mmCIF file of the C-alpha atoms, coordinates in Angstrom:
data_MODEL
# 
_entry.id   MODEL 
# 
loop_
_atom_site.group_PDB 
_atom_site.id 
_atom_site.type_symbol 
_atom_site.label_atom_id 
_atom_site.label_alt_id 
_atom_site.label_comp_id 
_atom_site.label_asym_id 
_atom_site.label_entity_id 
_atom_site.label_seq_id 
_atom_site.pdbx_PDB_ins_code 
_atom_site.Cartn_x 
_atom_site.Cartn_y 
_atom_site.Cartn_z 
_atom_site.occupancy 
_atom_site.B_iso_or_equiv 
_atom_site.pdbx_formal_charge 
_atom_site.auth_seq_id 
_atom_site.auth_comp_id 
_atom_site.auth_asym_id 
_atom_site.auth_atom_id 
_atom_site.pdbx_PDB_model_num 
ATOM 1   C CA . MET A 1 1   ? 120.926 142.394 218.374 1.00 0.00 ? 1   MET A CA 1 
ATOM 2   C CA . ALA A 1 2   ? 118.467 143.436 221.043 1.00 0.00 ? 2   ALA A CA 1 
ATOM 3   C CA . GLY A 1 3   ? 119.644 141.304 223.930 1.00 0.00 ? 3   GLY A CA 1 
ATOM 4   C CA . PHE A 1 4   ? 121.468 137.989 223.993 1.00 0.00 ? 4   PHE A CA 1 
ATOM 5   C CA . PRO A 1 5   ? 118.652 135.632 222.987 1.00 0.00 ? 5   PRO A CA 1 
ATOM 6   C CA . SER A 1 6   ? 117.442 137.644 220.010 1.00 0.00 ? 6   SER A CA 1 
ATOM 7   C CA . PRO A 1 7   ? 118.394 136.397 216.519 1.00 0.00 ? 7   PRO A CA 1 
ATOM 8   C CA . PHE A 1 8   ? 117.941 139.913 215.148 1.00 0.00 ? 8   PHE A CA 1 
ATOM 9   C CA . GLY A 1 9   ? 119.988 143.076 215.214 1.00 0.00 ? 9   GLY A CA 1 
ATOM 10  C CA . GLY A 1 10  ? 123.755 143.569 215.321 1.00 0.00 ? 10  GLY A CA 1 
ATOM 11  C CA . GLY A 1 11  ? 124.885 144.106 218.875 1.00 0.00 ? 11  GLY A CA 1 
ATOM 12  C CA . ASP A 1 12  ? 128.356 143.603 220.245 1.00 0.00 ? 12  ASP A CA 1 
ATOM 13  C CA . ASP A 1 13  ? 127.876 140.374 222.174 1.00 0.00 ? 13  ASP A CA 1 
ATOM 14  C CA . ASP A 1 14  ? 131.116 138.688 221.110 1.00 0.00 ? 14  ASP A CA 1 
ATOM 15  C CA . ALA A 1 15  ? 129.986 135.371 222.579 1.00 0.00 ? 15  ALA A CA 1 
ATOM 16  C CA . LEU A 1 16  ? 127.845 134.901 219.470 1.00 0.00 ? 16  LEU A CA 1 
ATOM 17  C CA . PHE A 1 17  ? 130.636 135.554 216.965 1.00 0.00 ? 17  PHE A CA 1 
ATOM 18  C CA . ASP A 1 18  ? 133.903 134.011 215.901 1.00 0.00 ? 18  ASP A CA 1 
ATOM 19  C CA . GLY A 1 19  ? 136.824 136.401 215.530 1.00 0.00 ? 19  GLY A CA 1 
ATOM 20  C CA . TYR A 1 20  ? 137.952 137.859 212.220 1.00 0.00 ? 20  TYR A CA 1 
ATOM 21  C CA . ASP A 1 21  ? 141.231 136.028 212.843 1.00 0.00 ? 21  ASP A CA 1 
ATOM 22  C CA . GLU A 1 22  ? 139.504 132.634 213.113 1.00 0.00 ? 22  GLU A CA 1 
ATOM 23  C CA . PHE A 1 23  ? 138.640 130.333 210.232 1.00 0.00 ? 23  PHE A CA 1 
ATOM 24  C CA . VAL A 1 24  ? 136.063 127.858 211.551 1.00 0.00 ? 24  VAL A CA 1 
ATOM 25  C CA . PRO A 1 25  ? 134.968 125.529 208.709 1.00 0.00 ? 25  PRO A CA 1 
ATOM 26  C CA . GLU A 1 26  ? 131.877 124.451 210.665 1.00 0.00 ? 26  GLU A CA 1 
ATOM 27  C CA . HIS A 1 27  ? 130.677 128.075 210.831 1.00 0.00 ? 27  HIS A CA 1 
ATOM 28  C CA . VAL A 1 28  ? 130.888 129.013 207.125 1.00 0.00 ? 28  VAL A CA 1 
ATOM 29  C CA . PRO A 1 29  ? 128.963 127.713 204.103 1.00 0.00 ? 29  PRO A CA 1 
ATOM 30  C CA . ASP A 1 30  ? 130.235 124.736 202.160 1.00 0.00 ? 30  ASP A CA 1 
ATOM 31  C CA . PRO A 1 31  ? 131.555 125.724 198.724 1.00 0.00 ? 31  PRO A CA 1 
ATOM 32  C CA . GLY A 1 32  ? 128.727 125.724 196.198 1.00 0.00 ? 32  GLY A CA 1 
ATOM 33  C CA . PRO A 1 33  ? 128.679 125.085 192.450 1.00 0.00 ? 33  PRO A CA 1 
ATOM 34  C CA . PHE A 1 34  ? 130.091 128.480 191.501 1.00 0.00 ? 34  PHE A CA 1 
ATOM 35  C CA . ILE A 1 35  ? 133.346 127.924 193.398 1.00 0.00 ? 35  ILE A CA 1 
ATOM 36  C CA . GLU A 1 36  ? 133.705 124.245 194.265 1.00 0.00 ? 36  GLU A CA 1 
ATOM 37  C CA . GLU A 1 37  ? 135.730 123.397 191.139 1.00 0.00 ? 37  GLU A CA 1 
ATOM 38  C CA . GLN A 1 38  ? 138.056 126.374 191.660 1.00 0.00 ? 38  GLN A CA 1 
ATOM 39  C CA . ASP A 1 39  ? 140.838 126.991 194.197 1.00 0.00 ? 39  ASP A CA 1 
ATOM 40  C CA . VAL A 1 40  ? 138.709 127.578 197.304 1.00 0.00 ? 40  VAL A CA 1 
ATOM 41  C CA . LEU A 1 41  ? 140.289 129.851 199.902 1.00 0.00 ? 41  LEU A CA 1 
ATOM 42  C CA . THR A 1 42  ? 140.686 128.454 203.410 1.00 0.00 ? 42  THR A CA 1 
ATOM 43  C CA . ASP A 1 43  ? 142.573 129.316 206.592 1.00 0.00 ? 43  ASP A CA 1 
ATOM 44  C CA . GLU A 1 44  ? 144.870 132.353 206.287 1.00 0.00 ? 44  GLU A CA 1 
ATOM 45  C CA . ASP A 1 45  ? 144.008 132.959 202.627 1.00 0.00 ? 45  ASP A CA 1 
ATOM 46  C CA . HIS A 1 46  ? 140.307 133.172 203.430 1.00 0.00 ? 46  HIS A CA 1 
ATOM 47  C CA . LEU A 1 47  ? 140.948 135.341 206.472 1.00 0.00 ? 47  LEU A CA 1 
ATOM 48  C CA . ALA A 1 48  ? 143.154 137.782 204.553 1.00 0.00 ? 48  ALA A CA 1 
ATOM 49  C CA . PHE A 1 49  ? 140.582 138.430 201.837 1.00 0.00 ? 49  PHE A CA 1 
ATOM 50  C CA . HIS A 1 50  ? 137.695 138.517 204.294 1.00 0.00 ? 50  HIS A CA 1 
ATOM 51  C CA . GLU A 1 51  ? 139.475 141.190 206.325 1.00 0.00 ? 51  GLU A CA 1 
ATOM 52  C CA . ILE A 1 52  ? 139.753 143.301 203.168 1.00 0.00 ? 52  ILE A CA 1 
ATOM 53  C CA . THR A 1 53  ? 136.082 142.556 202.549 1.00 0.00 ? 53  THR A CA 1 
ATOM 54  C CA . ARG A 1 54  ? 135.224 143.823 206.012 1.00 0.00 ? 54  ARG A CA 1 
ATOM 55  C CA . GLU A 1 55  ? 136.986 147.120 205.275 1.00 0.00 ? 55  GLU A CA 1 
ATOM 56  C CA . LEU A 1 56  ? 135.423 147.569 201.834 1.00 0.00 ? 56  LEU A CA 1 
ATOM 57  C CA . PHE A 1 57  ? 131.937 146.698 203.055 1.00 0.00 ? 57  PHE A CA 1 
ATOM 58  C CA . GLU A 1 58  ? 132.329 149.194 205.882 1.00 0.00 ? 58  GLU A CA 1 
ATOM 59  C CA . GLU A 1 59  ? 133.437 151.890 203.470 1.00 0.00 ? 59  GLU A CA 1 
ATOM 60  C CA . ARG A 1 60  ? 130.603 151.159 201.036 1.00 0.00 ? 60  ARG A CA 1 
ATOM 61  C CA . THR A 1 61  ? 128.059 150.373 203.807 1.00 0.00 ? 61  THR A CA 1 
ATOM 62  C CA . VAL A 1 62  ? 127.245 146.869 202.613 1.00 0.00 ? 62  VAL A CA 1 
ATOM 63  C CA . TYR A 1 63  ? 125.163 146.077 205.687 1.00 0.00 ? 63  TYR A CA 1 
ATOM 64  C CA . ASP A 1 64  ? 122.748 143.295 206.496 1.00 0.00 ? 64  ASP A CA 1 
ATOM 65  C CA . MET A 1 65  ? 119.780 145.335 207.631 1.00 0.00 ? 65  MET A CA 1 
ATOM 66  C CA . THR A 1 66  ? 118.134 142.407 209.410 1.00 0.00 ? 66  THR A CA 1 
ATOM 67  C CA . PHE A 1 67  ? 121.033 142.080 211.830 1.00 0.00 ? 67  PHE A CA 1 
ATOM 68  C CA . ASN A 1 68  ? 122.246 145.683 211.542 1.00 0.00 ? 68  ASN A CA 1 
ATOM 69  C CA . TYR A 1 69  ? 125.870 144.792 210.944 1.00 0.00 ? 69  TYR A CA 1 
ATOM 70  C CA . ASN A 1 70  ? 128.532 144.783 208.244 1.00 0.00 ? 70  ASN A CA 1 
ATOM 71  C CA . LEU A 1 71  ? 127.736 141.859 205.940 1.00 0.00 ? 71  LEU A CA 1 
ATOM 72  C CA . ALA A 1 72  ? 131.230 140.448 206.468 1.00 0.00 ? 72  ALA A CA 1 
ATOM 73  C CA . ARG A 1 73  ? 130.220 139.670 210.039 1.00 0.00 ? 73  ARG A CA 1 
ATOM 74  C CA . LEU A 1 74  ? 127.638 137.128 208.882 1.00 0.00 ? 74  LEU A CA 1 
ATOM 75  C CA . ASN A 1 75  ? 130.506 134.704 208.278 1.00 0.00 ? 75  ASN A CA 1 
ATOM 76  C CA . LEU A 1 76  ? 131.314 134.911 211.986 1.00 0.00 ? 76  LEU A CA 1 
ATOM 77  C CA . ASP A 1 77  ? 127.762 134.641 213.333 1.00 0.00 ? 77  ASP A CA 1 
ATOM 78  C CA . THR A 1 78  ? 127.494 131.305 215.132 1.00 0.00 ? 78  THR A CA 1 
ATOM 79  C CA . ARG A 1 79  ? 123.691 131.421 214.882 1.00 0.00 ? 79  ARG A CA 1 
ATOM 80  C CA . HIS A 1 80  ? 123.903 131.115 211.093 1.00 0.00 ? 80  HIS A CA 1 
ATOM 81  C CA . THR A 1 81  ? 126.642 128.589 210.402 1.00 0.00 ? 81  THR A CA 1 
ATOM 82  C CA . THR A 1 82  ? 125.671 127.941 206.765 1.00 0.00 ? 82  THR A CA 1 
ATOM 83  C CA . ALA A 1 83  ? 125.365 131.596 205.721 1.00 0.00 ? 83  ALA A CA 1 
ATOM 84  C CA . GLY A 1 84  ? 127.875 134.098 204.420 1.00 0.00 ? 84  GLY A CA 1 
ATOM 85  C CA . TYR A 1 85  ? 130.558 134.278 201.731 1.00 0.00 ? 85  TYR A CA 1 
ATOM 86  C CA . ARG A 1 86  ? 133.043 131.711 200.465 1.00 0.00 ? 86  ARG A CA 1 
ATOM 87  C CA . TYR A 1 87  ? 135.803 132.616 198.052 1.00 0.00 ? 87  TYR A CA 1 
ATOM 88  C CA . ALA A 1 88  ? 137.860 130.839 195.396 1.00 0.00 ? 88  ALA A CA 1 
ATOM 89  C CA . GLU A 1 89  ? 140.601 131.906 193.014 1.00 0.00 ? 89  GLU A CA 1 
ATOM 90  C CA . GLU A 1 90  ? 139.494 131.160 189.485 1.00 0.00 ? 90  GLU A CA 1 
ATOM 91  C CA . THR A 1 91  ? 141.601 128.422 187.927 1.00 0.00 ? 91  THR A CA 1 
ATOM 92  C CA . ALA A 1 92  ? 139.209 127.396 185.136 1.00 0.00 ? 92  ALA A CA 1 
ATOM 93  C CA . PRO A 1 93  ? 137.826 130.560 183.493 1.00 0.00 ? 93  PRO A CA 1 
ATOM 94  C CA . ASP A 1 94  ? 134.525 130.481 181.651 1.00 0.00 ? 94  ASP A CA 1 
ATOM 95  C CA . ALA A 1 95  ? 135.322 130.721 177.953 1.00 0.00 ? 95  ALA A CA 1 
ATOM 96  C CA . ASP A 1 96  ? 132.644 133.334 177.375 1.00 0.00 ? 96  ASP A CA 1 
ATOM 97  C CA . VAL A 1 97  ? 133.865 135.576 180.200 1.00 0.00 ? 97  VAL A CA 1 
ATOM 98  C CA . LEU A 1 98  ? 137.631 135.667 180.199 1.00 0.00 ? 98  LEU A CA 1 
ATOM 99  C CA . GLU A 1 99  ? 140.188 134.601 177.598 1.00 0.00 ? 99  GLU A CA 1 
ATOM 100 C CA . ALA A 1 100 ? 142.801 132.081 178.711 1.00 0.00 ? 100 ALA A CA 1 
ATOM 101 C CA . GLY A 1 101 ? 142.905 133.294 182.268 1.00 0.00 ? 101 GLY A CA 1 
ATOM 102 C CA . ASP A 1 102 ? 144.357 136.659 181.266 1.00 0.00 ? 102 ASP A CA 1 
ATOM 103 C CA . ARG A 1 103 ? 143.117 138.285 184.462 1.00 0.00 ? 103 ARG A CA 1 
ATOM 104 C CA . SER A 1 104 ? 143.468 137.593 188.153 1.00 0.00 ? 104 SER A CA 1 
ATOM 105 C CA . VAL A 1 105 ? 139.948 136.611 189.178 1.00 0.00 ? 105 VAL A CA 1 
ATOM 106 C CA . LEU A 1 106 ? 138.313 135.771 192.480 1.00 0.00 ? 106 LEU A CA 1 
ATOM 107 C CA . ARG A 1 107 ? 134.909 134.148 192.735 1.00 0.00 ? 107 ARG A CA 1 
ATOM 108 C CA . ALA A 1 108 ? 132.625 134.913 195.678 1.00 0.00 ? 108 ALA A CA 1 
ATOM 109 C CA . GLU A 1 109 ? 129.490 132.920 196.437 1.00 0.00 ? 109 GLU A CA 1 
ATOM 110 C CA . PHE A 1 110 ? 126.919 134.251 198.890 1.00 0.00 ? 110 PHE A CA 1 
ATOM 111 C CA . THR A 1 111 ? 124.649 131.927 200.856 1.00 0.00 ? 111 THR A CA 1 
ATOM 112 C CA . PRO A 1 112 ? 121.833 133.769 202.663 1.00 0.00 ? 112 PRO A CA 1 
ATOM 113 C CA . THR A 1 113 ? 120.274 132.667 205.916 1.00 0.00 ? 113 THR A CA 1 
ATOM 114 C CA . THR A 1 114 ? 117.087 131.393 204.239 1.00 0.00 ? 114 THR A CA 1 
ATOM 115 C CA . PRO A 1 115 ? 115.916 130.593 200.688 1.00 0.00 ? 115 PRO A CA 1 
ATOM 116 C CA . PHE A 1 116 ? 113.584 133.614 200.802 1.00 0.00 ? 116 PHE A CA 1 
ATOM 117 C CA . CYS A 1 117 ? 116.001 136.256 202.112 1.00 0.00 ? 117 CYS A CA 1 
ATOM 118 C CA . PRO A 1 118 ? 114.707 139.504 200.499 1.00 0.00 ? 118 PRO A CA 1 
ATOM 119 C CA . GLN A 1 119 ? 118.104 141.208 200.839 1.00 0.00 ? 119 GLN A CA 1 
ATOM 120 C CA . THR A 1 120 ? 120.097 138.742 198.718 1.00 0.00 ? 120 THR A CA 1 
ATOM 121 C CA . HIS A 1 121 ? 119.738 140.800 195.545 1.00 0.00 ? 121 HIS A CA 1 
ATOM 122 C CA . THR A 1 122 ? 120.773 144.063 197.211 1.00 0.00 ? 122 THR A CA 1 
ATOM 123 C CA . LEU A 1 123 ? 123.632 142.485 199.158 1.00 0.00 ? 123 LEU A CA 1 
ATOM 124 C CA . THR A 1 124 ? 125.213 140.670 196.220 1.00 0.00 ? 124 THR A CA 1 
ATOM 125 C CA . ILE A 1 125 ? 124.956 143.736 193.965 1.00 0.00 ? 125 ILE A CA 1 
ATOM 126 C CA . GLY A 1 126 ? 126.443 145.864 196.745 1.00 0.00 ? 126 GLY A CA 1 
ATOM 127 C CA . SER A 1 127 ? 129.231 143.342 197.245 1.00 0.00 ? 127 SER A CA 1 
ATOM 128 C CA . PHE A 1 128 ? 130.082 143.343 193.545 1.00 0.00 ? 128 PHE A CA 1 
ATOM 129 C CA . ARG A 1 129 ? 130.315 147.129 193.530 1.00 0.00 ? 129 ARG A CA 1 
ATOM 130 C CA . ALA A 1 130 ? 132.412 147.266 196.701 1.00 0.00 ? 130 ALA A CA 1 
ATOM 131 C CA . TRP A 1 131 ? 134.954 144.690 195.535 1.00 0.00 ? 131 TRP A CA 1 
ATOM 132 C CA . ASN A 1 132 ? 135.246 145.904 191.960 1.00 0.00 ? 132 ASN A CA 1 
ATOM 133 C CA . GLY A 1 133 ? 134.804 149.610 192.616 1.00 0.00 ? 133 GLY A CA 1 
ATOM 134 C CA . LEU A 1 134 ? 137.743 149.492 195.030 1.00 0.00 ? 134 LEU A CA 1 
ATOM 135 C CA . ALA A 1 135 ? 139.814 146.871 193.205 1.00 0.00 ? 135 ALA A CA 1 
ATOM 136 C CA . GLU A 1 136 ? 143.056 148.684 193.960 1.00 0.00 ? 136 GLU A CA 1 
ATOM 137 C CA . ARG A 1 137 ? 142.663 147.495 197.560 1.00 0.00 ? 137 ARG A CA 1 
ATOM 138 C CA . HIS A 1 138 ? 143.138 143.808 196.711 1.00 0.00 ? 138 HIS A CA 1 
ATOM 139 C CA . ASP A 1 139 ? 145.088 141.646 194.259 1.00 0.00 ? 139 ASP A CA 1 
ATOM 140 C CA . TYR A 1 140 ? 142.311 140.775 191.814 1.00 0.00 ? 140 TYR A CA 1 
ATOM 141 C CA . ASP A 1 141 ? 141.365 142.387 188.512 1.00 0.00 ? 141 ASP A CA 1 
ATOM 142 C CA . LEU A 1 142 ? 137.825 141.095 188.889 1.00 0.00 ? 142 LEU A CA 1 
ATOM 143 C CA . VAL A 1 143 ? 135.679 139.672 191.672 1.00 0.00 ? 143 VAL A CA 1 
ATOM 144 C CA . ARG A 1 144 ? 132.799 137.636 190.280 1.00 0.00 ? 144 ARG A CA 1 
ATOM 145 C CA . VAL A 1 145 ? 129.785 137.341 192.598 1.00 0.00 ? 145 VAL A CA 1 
ATOM 146 C CA . ARG A 1 146 ? 126.916 134.862 192.609 1.00 0.00 ? 146 ARG A CA 1 
ATOM 147 C CA . ALA A 1 147 ? 124.059 133.924 194.938 1.00 0.00 ? 147 ALA A CA 1 
ATOM 148 C CA . ALA A 1 148 ? 123.949 130.288 196.011 1.00 0.00 ? 148 ALA A CA 1 
ATOM 149 C CA . PRO A 1 149 ? 121.308 128.223 194.202 1.00 0.00 ? 149 PRO A CA 1 
ATOM 150 C CA . MET A 1 150 ? 119.404 127.556 197.429 1.00 0.00 ? 150 MET A CA 1 
ATOM 151 C CA . HIS A 1 151 ? 117.902 131.067 197.108 1.00 0.00 ? 151 HIS A CA 1 
ATOM 152 C CA . HIS A 1 152 ? 114.560 131.061 195.306 1.00 0.00 ? 152 HIS A CA 1 
ATOM 153 C CA . GLN A 1 153 ? 115.547 133.951 193.020 1.00 0.00 ? 153 GLN A CA 1 
ATOM 154 C CA . SER A 1 154 ? 119.165 132.951 192.465 1.00 0.00 ? 154 SER A CA 1 
ATOM 155 C CA . VAL A 1 155 ? 118.707 132.515 188.700 1.00 0.00 ? 155 VAL A CA 1 
ATOM 156 C CA . ALA A 1 156 ? 117.371 136.046 188.174 1.00 0.00 ? 156 ALA A CA 1 
ATOM 157 C CA . ILE A 1 157 ? 119.838 137.592 190.628 1.00 0.00 ? 157 ILE A CA 1 
ATOM 158 C CA . ASN A 1 158 ? 122.786 135.831 189.011 1.00 0.00 ? 158 ASN A CA 1 
ATOM 159 C CA . GLU A 1 159 ? 121.721 136.938 185.547 1.00 0.00 ? 159 GLU A CA 1 
ATOM 160 C CA . GLN A 1 160 ? 121.906 140.531 186.756 1.00 0.00 ? 160 GLN A CA 1 
ATOM 161 C CA . LEU A 1 161 ? 125.294 139.914 188.335 1.00 0.00 ? 161 LEU A CA 1 
ATOM 162 C CA . GLU A 1 162 ? 126.519 138.438 185.047 1.00 0.00 ? 162 GLU A CA 1 
ATOM 163 C CA . ASN A 1 163 ? 125.323 141.548 183.212 1.00 0.00 ? 163 ASN A CA 1 
ATOM 164 C CA . LEU A 1 164 ? 127.111 143.852 185.663 1.00 0.00 ? 164 LEU A CA 1 
ATOM 165 C CA . GLU A 1 165 ? 130.229 141.731 185.342 1.00 0.00 ? 165 GLU A CA 1 
ATOM 166 C CA . ALA A 1 166 ? 130.169 141.828 181.539 1.00 0.00 ? 166 ALA A CA 1 
ATOM 167 C CA . GLU A 1 167 ? 129.778 145.607 181.539 1.00 0.00 ? 167 GLU A CA 1 
ATOM 168 C CA . PHE A 1 168 ? 132.634 145.989 184.015 1.00 0.00 ? 168 PHE A CA 1 
ATOM 169 C CA . ILE A 1 169 ? 134.906 143.782 181.894 1.00 0.00 ? 169 ILE A CA 1 
ATOM 170 C CA . GLU A 1 170 ? 134.041 145.779 178.771 1.00 0.00 ? 170 GLU A CA 1 
ATOM 171 C CA . THR A 1 171 ? 134.289 149.273 180.213 1.00 0.00 ? 171 THR A CA 1 
ATOM 172 C CA . GLY A 1 172 ? 136.515 148.958 183.263 1.00 0.00 ? 172 GLY A CA 1 
ATOM 173 C CA . GLU A 1 173 ? 133.887 150.892 185.213 1.00 0.00 ? 173 GLU A CA 1 
ATOM 174 C CA . VAL A 1 174 ? 131.436 149.566 187.796 1.00 0.00 ? 174 VAL A CA 1 
ATOM 175 C CA . PRO A 1 175 ? 127.937 150.126 186.330 1.00 0.00 ? 175 PRO A CA 1 
ATOM 176 C CA . GLU A 1 176 ? 125.715 152.701 187.967 1.00 0.00 ? 176 GLU A CA 1 
ATOM 177 C CA . GLY A 1 177 ? 122.037 152.244 188.879 1.00 0.00 ? 177 GLY A CA 1 
ATOM 178 C CA . ASP A 1 178 ? 120.298 150.260 191.588 1.00 0.00 ? 178 ASP A CA 1 
ATOM 179 C CA . GLY A 1 179 ? 120.461 146.921 189.803 1.00 0.00 ? 179 GLY A CA 1 
ATOM 180 C CA . THR A 1 180 ? 116.768 146.208 190.162 1.00 0.00 ? 180 THR A CA 1 
ATOM 181 C CA . ASP A 1 181 ? 115.784 146.202 186.486 1.00 0.00 ? 181 ASP A CA 1 
ATOM 182 C CA . GLY A 1 182 ? 114.177 142.932 185.534 1.00 0.00 ? 182 GLY A CA 1 
ATOM 183 C CA . LEU A 1 183 ? 114.601 141.175 188.864 1.00 0.00 ? 183 LEU A CA 1 
ATOM 184 C CA . GLY A 1 184 ? 111.010 140.016 188.852 1.00 0.00 ? 184 GLY A CA 1 
ATOM 185 C CA . ALA A 1 185 ? 111.345 138.280 185.486 1.00 0.00 ? 185 ALA A CA 1 
ATOM 186 C CA . MET A 1 186 ? 112.129 134.762 186.602 1.00 0.00 ? 186 MET A CA 1 
ATOM 187 C CA . PRO A 1 187 ? 112.996 132.077 184.038 1.00 0.00 ? 187 PRO A CA 1 
ATOM 188 C CA . GLU A 1 188 ? 110.086 129.823 183.177 1.00 0.00 ? 188 GLU A CA 1 
ATOM 189 C CA . ASP A 1 189 ? 111.666 126.794 184.795 1.00 0.00 ? 189 ASP A CA 1 
ATOM 190 C CA . ASP A 1 190 ? 112.207 128.586 188.113 1.00 0.00 ? 190 ASP A CA 1 
ATOM 191 C CA . SER A 1 191 ? 108.630 128.584 189.333 1.00 0.00 ? 191 SER A CA 1 
ATOM 192 C CA . ILE A 1 192 ? 107.698 129.189 192.967 1.00 0.00 ? 192 ILE A CA 1 
ATOM 193 C CA . ASP A 1 193 ? 104.515 129.517 194.923 1.00 0.00 ? 193 ASP A CA 1 
ATOM 194 C CA . ASP A 1 194 ? 104.135 133.257 195.451 1.00 0.00 ? 194 ASP A CA 1 
ATOM 195 C CA . ASP A 1 195 ? 101.744 132.645 198.333 1.00 0.00 ? 195 ASP A CA 1 
ATOM 196 C CA . ALA A 1 196 ? 104.508 130.834 200.187 1.00 0.00 ? 196 ALA A CA 1 
ATOM 197 C CA . VAL A 1 197 ? 107.086 133.580 199.859 1.00 0.00 ? 197 VAL A CA 1 
ATOM 198 C CA . PRO A 1 198 ? 107.438 135.986 202.800 1.00 0.00 ? 198 PRO A CA 1 
ATOM 199 C CA . GLY A 1 199 ? 106.917 139.642 202.008 1.00 0.00 ? 199 GLY A CA 1 
ATOM 200 C CA . PRO A 1 200 ? 109.404 142.489 202.463 1.00 0.00 ? 200 PRO A CA 1 
ATOM 201 C CA . SER A 1 201 ? 108.607 142.753 206.169 1.00 0.00 ? 201 SER A CA 1 
ATOM 202 C CA . ALA A 1 202 ? 109.784 139.190 206.869 1.00 0.00 ? 202 ALA A CA 1 
ATOM 203 C CA . PRO A 1 203 ? 112.828 139.027 209.174 1.00 0.00 ? 203 PRO A CA 1 
ATOM 204 C CA . PHE A 1 204 ? 115.004 137.309 206.571 1.00 0.00 ? 204 PHE A CA 1 
# 
């Protein structure tokens, strides 16, 4: 952040951020459709996993390049009170993903700052790789990641996340590659006005 009034960058002005030891419901996204029917983490449970997330994202450099900070810090940014990650322990597994809840699974849903955030694809893929590539650092066999449906490319992004997830379940290894294959192929019912979408140089 270049100076107090700027919404950009990642400076150390703590007046703009909650602490990592604070769970402020008004400053985090509401649970979306991917997690709302599961056991959503709150209070100390949310804080404990988010602290691990902070460490893993630092180690794997999962950074929001708009604000120039560890993505875990977005949850604490009081300028963006509906953006960041929410978590839920999976209590009702998808039949086509896991059999009879035979694994310990966490779901993570990412809400970006705007519907056209160009980093959402990169950040969610990076998050998946950080959580599952370093799974020995937490208590879950699998962390499933999805982008919130408010993002204009959430369908395509989530299809890629599902593919990475399926490969990880099958092989036990986090897939390599940059995860960009096929991102532009949006489903037919997910039409948008390309002229209205900000380009890569947009701030969000």
